[in-house]
VEXMI-993933 format. One record per residue (C-alpha): x, y, z; residue in three letters. Coordinates in steps of 0.25 Angstrom, whole numbers, plus 5000, padded with zeros to 4 digits. Layout:
<rs>
XYZALA
...
</rs>
This chain:
<rs>
500050005001UNK
501250105003UNK
501750074991UNK
500550094982UNK
500450244990UNK
501950254987UNK
501950244973UNK
500550334972UNK
501250444979UNK
502450434969UNK
501550434956UNK
500750554962UNK
502050624966UNK
502650594951UNK
501450634944UNK
501350764952UNK
502850794948UNK
502550764934UNK
501350854933UNK
502150964940UNK
503350944930UNK
502450954919UNK
501751084924UNK
503051144926UNK
503451104912UNK
502351174906UNK
502451294916UNK
503951304913UNK
503551304897UNK
502451404899UNK
503451494907UNK
504551484896UNK
503551514885UNK
504551484875UNK
504551394862UNK
506051344861UNK
506651344846UNK
507851264844UNK
508851314832UNK
509951244826UNK
511351304822UNK
511551404833UNK
512951424839UNK
513751354847UNK
513851394863UNK
515351414860UNK
515051524850UNK
514851624859UNK
514451744850UNK
513551664840UNK
512751604853UNK
512651754859UNK
512151804844UNK
511051684844UNK
510651724858UNK
510451874854UNK
509651834843UNK
508751744851UNK
508551854860UNK
508151944850UNK
507251844846UNK
506651814858UNK
506251974859UNK
505251934849UNK
505051794852UNK
505151774867UNK
504351644867UNK
505451574859UNK
506751514864UNK
507751494854UNK
508751384856UNK
509951324848UNK
510751214844UNK
512151234838UNK
511751114828UNK
511951154814UNK
511151104803UNK
511750974797UNK
511050894785UNK
511750764792UNK
510950774804UNK
509850864801UNK
508750754798UNK
509150674810UNK
509050784820UNK
507550824813UNK
507150674814UNK
507750654827UNK
507050784832UNK
508250854837UNK
508250964826UNK
508151104830UNK
506851184828UNK
507551284818UNK
508651234809UNK
509651304802UNK
510051244789UNK
510551274775UNK
509951314762UNK
510251184756UNK
509451104766UNK
508051114760UNK
507850964760UNK
507450984774UNK
506051024768UNK
505850904761UNK
506250814773UNK
505250884782UNK
506250944791UNK
505851104790UNK
504551164794UNK
503751234784UNK
503851384787UNK
502851434775UNK
501651464784UNK
502451534796UNK
503251614786UNK
501951654779UNK
501551714793UNK
502951794795UNK
503051934791UNK
504251934785UNK
503951814775UNK
503851914763UNK
505251974766UNK
505851834765UNK
506751804752UNK
506051694746UNK
507251644738UNK
507951614750UNK
506951514756UNK
506951434743UNK
507851324749UNK
506851284759UNK
505551324750UNK
504651194746UNK
503451204738UNK
503251354743UNK
503451314757UNK
504651374765UNK
505451294775UNK
506551374780UNK
507051524781UNK
508351574778UNK
509351634788UNK
510251684777UNK
510651654763UNK
511751674753UNK
511951674738UNK
513251624731UNK
514151724724UNK
515551744717UNK
516451804727UNK
517651864721UNK
518951934725UNK
519052074720UNK
520452084722UNK
520851964713UNK
519852014703UNK
520652154703UNK
521852074702UNK
521452004691UNK
520952124683UNK
519452074684UNK
518852214686UNK
517852284677UNK
517952434673UNK
517452484686UNK
518552404694UNK
517452294699UNK
517652154698UNK
517352074685UNK
516451954691UNK
516251844682UNK
514751834677UNK
514751704672UNK
515451574671UNK
516351614660UNK
516851734666UNK
517051674679UNK
518051584673UNK
518751704666UNK
518751784680UNK
519251664687UNK
520351644678UNK
520851784679UNK
520851784694UNK
521651644694UNK
523151674698UNK
523751534700UNK
525051584703UNK
524551694713UNK
523751594718UNK
522451644714UNK
521251564710UNK
520051634701UNK
518951544708UNK
518751474722UNK
517951354722UNK
517451274733UNK
517851134731UNK
517751074745UNK
516650964747UNK
515151024749UNK
515651164745UNK
516051114733UNK
514751064728UNK
514051194734UNK
514851284726UNK
514551204714UNK
513051234714UNK
513151374709UNK
513951324696UNK
512851224693UNK
511751324693UNK
512451414685UNK
512651314674UNK
511151284675UNK
511151144683UNK
510651104696UNK
510750994707UNK
509450944712UNK
508050954704UNK
506750904705UNK
506450824693UNK
505250734690UNK
504850734703UNK
506350694710UNK
507450784714UNK
508650754705UNK
510150784706UNK
510450874693UNK
511950914695UNK
512350804685UNK
511650894673UNK
512450964663UNK
512251094669UNK
513051054683UNK
513950974675UNK
514451104667UNK
514551174681UNK
515651064686UNK
516251074673UNK
516351224675UNK
516951204690UNK
517951094684UNK
518451204674UNK
518551304683UNK
519651214690UNK
520451134677UNK
520051224665UNK
520151364671UNK
520851334684UNK
520451444692UNK
520151374706UNK
520851374718UNK
521951274721UNK
521351214733UNK
520051164725UNK
519451084736UNK
519151224744UNK
518051254754UNK
517351394753UNK
518251434765UNK
519551394758UNK
519051484747UNK
518651604755UNK
520151604760UNK
520751594746UNK
519851714741UNK
520051804752UNK
521651784750UNK
521451814737UNK
521651674732UNK
520351654725UNK
519651754715UNK
518151704717UNK
517251614725UNK
515851574725UNK
515151604739UNK
514151674747UNK
514151814753UNK
514551754766UNK
515951734761UNK
516151884760UNK
516451894775UNK
517151764777UNK
518151824767UNK
518351954775UNK
518051904789UNK
518851774788UNK
519951794777UNK
520051944778UNK
519751974764UNK
519452124760UNK
517952144757UNK
518352244746UNK
518952114740UNK
517752034739UNK
516652034728UNK
515451964726UNK
514751934713UNK
513651834706UNK
514051694703UNK
514451694688UNK
513451644679UNK
513451504674UNK
512851434660UNK
511551454666UNK
511651594673UNK
511851624687UNK
511651554699UNK
512051564713UNK
511751474726UNK
510951534738UNK
510951464751UNK
510951494767UNK
510451454780UNK
508951434784UNK
508051384796UNK
507051274796UNK
506051254807UNK
505951094813UNK
504551044807UNK
504650954818UNK
504551054829UNK
503251104837UNK
502551214829UNK
502751314841UNK
504251294840UNK
504151304824UNK
503351434826UNK
504451494835UNK
505551434826UNK
504851514814UNK
505051644823UNK
506451614825UNK
506851594811UNK
506051704806UNK
506751794816UNK
507951744813UNK
507851754799UNK
507251904799UNK
508551934808UNK
509451914799UNK
508952034791UNK
508652124804UNK
509252254802UNK
509652254816UNK
510252124815UNK
511152174803UNK
511652294811UNK
512052214823UNK
512852124813UNK
513452234806UNK
513952304819UNK
514452154823UNK
515252144811UNK
515852284813UNK
516252244827UNK
516952114822UNK
517652164811UNK
516952074801UNK
515952064789UNK
514751984785UNK
513751974773UNK
512352004772UNK
511651884767UNK
511751864751UNK
510351814750UNK
509351914758UNK
508351824766UNK
507451944766UNK
507052034754UNK
506252164754UNK
506252254767UNK
506852154777UNK
508152144766UNK
508252284763UNK
508352324779UNK
509252214781UNK
510252274771UNK
509952414774UNK
510352374789UNK
511652304783UNK
512152434775UNK
512852504786UNK
513752374788UNK
514252354773UNK
515552344779UNK
515252224786UNK
513952174781UNK
514452144767UNK
513252134755UNK
513252124740UNK
511752134738UNK
511952154723UNK
512552024721UNK
511651934730UNK
510452004724UNK
510751964710UNK
511351834715UNK
510051794721UNK
509351804707UNK
510151674704UNK
510151594718UNK
509951454718UNK
509751364730UNK
510551244734UNK
509951114729UNK
508751064738UNK
509250924743UNK
510550874750UNK
511450994747UNK
512550964756UNK
512650824750UNK
512650874736UNK
513650954738UNK
514550884747UNK
514350744741UNK
514050764726UNK
514350904720UNK
515550934730UNK
516450814724UNK
516050844710UNK
516550984711UNK
517750924718UNK
518050834708UNK
518150924696UNK
518851024704UNK
520050914707UNK
519950814696UNK
520150874682UNK
519550754675UNK
518250744682UNK
516950754675UNK
515850834679UNK
514750764672UNK
515250644679UNK
515350694693UNK
514050764692UNK
513250644688UNK
513950554699UNK
513650664710UNK
512050684705UNK
511750544705UNK
512350514718UNK
511650634724UNK
510450584718UNK
510350454723UNK
510850474736UNK
509950614738UNK
509050644729UNK
508350514726UNK
507650514738UNK
507050654737UNK
505550674733UNK
505250814728UNK
</rs>
């Protein structure tokens, strides 16, 4: 009898504790009154400056949205682990990734933002062209945080030394492939250690840099045909582009001696007056000045030369998606964070702060080449940046023209395409004189099709 009474008393006590605990949790949540949003790709705790900057941003955000708590991980996006984290429920609420990762839409990894965007007052100011990598059937699945366009970066000092100047003393930049070869030859001085053009030949960067040549020749990489996605970079236009790259090495001999260079390798040689031209985005300009000590007045920016099919230049950038598996209240809070974050990139007060910071640090930076916003939002941002032209460099006349010819990266498995298929083909023509571009691309396209595209349904 005593045993039964003891068990009853214990059970009652446990029940009371449980009720108190649950009520306590509810009370605590009610007092906090906040929705927690976790973002990826935040700074590591050891990076004190970056952590402080993010905390300042969050504090500004909380002045408008005090009921949302922003937390972060320092985990960057990785194609190798992202699917696993989504399947295992460990992915953050807001994920920062690249323009190449549009495949996440088809796999159901990105929330459809269209309805929330329709209710956002800044929607009309968004540059629709920048949304393209994550638009499917008119539905929007990501917002950009920055954008870039590839252009021709040239060394004005070397152009002057080679006599490549027009009547007004401006550099005679090449307008098409034929002129590009002619200019590269004039710039090249093998005895002096100068190469007319520096090409990326290392791994994935070699494949990535090959995009523009193929588009300019009229080719492409992945197209939907007859209800299936097909690898099309073995067709004659792409072969012509790879043949052109091969000729730069073996016929014209205008490339740098270290053929398997990274973009960073090329920047160092360009800044030390060993390379006349490179292909890069606008963000290379600050790197050339800040990291390599190059004088800003010796750096020129121009459109990429037109190929047989005309002009084309790759665009890209970083984007934010929302985890579709999270509760609705978290998704709505996440949308407030990403729109605030995106709008903040064009906020005049943030631009002024950035300009002042750069002057104190003795550094320069670049405005985004591809504006996220258009209309008044972009106009006000550029007006705010105008007093800081010495530290916030910009080439709007070039990038506005380049935007007319911009092309987005292929929609599926870009990283694998670059590193495992296009990159090796480019490396082969740079290092093997007897290599056959047609055979190389046929083999690459067949392998990429079988391994990646056969399983994709439109």
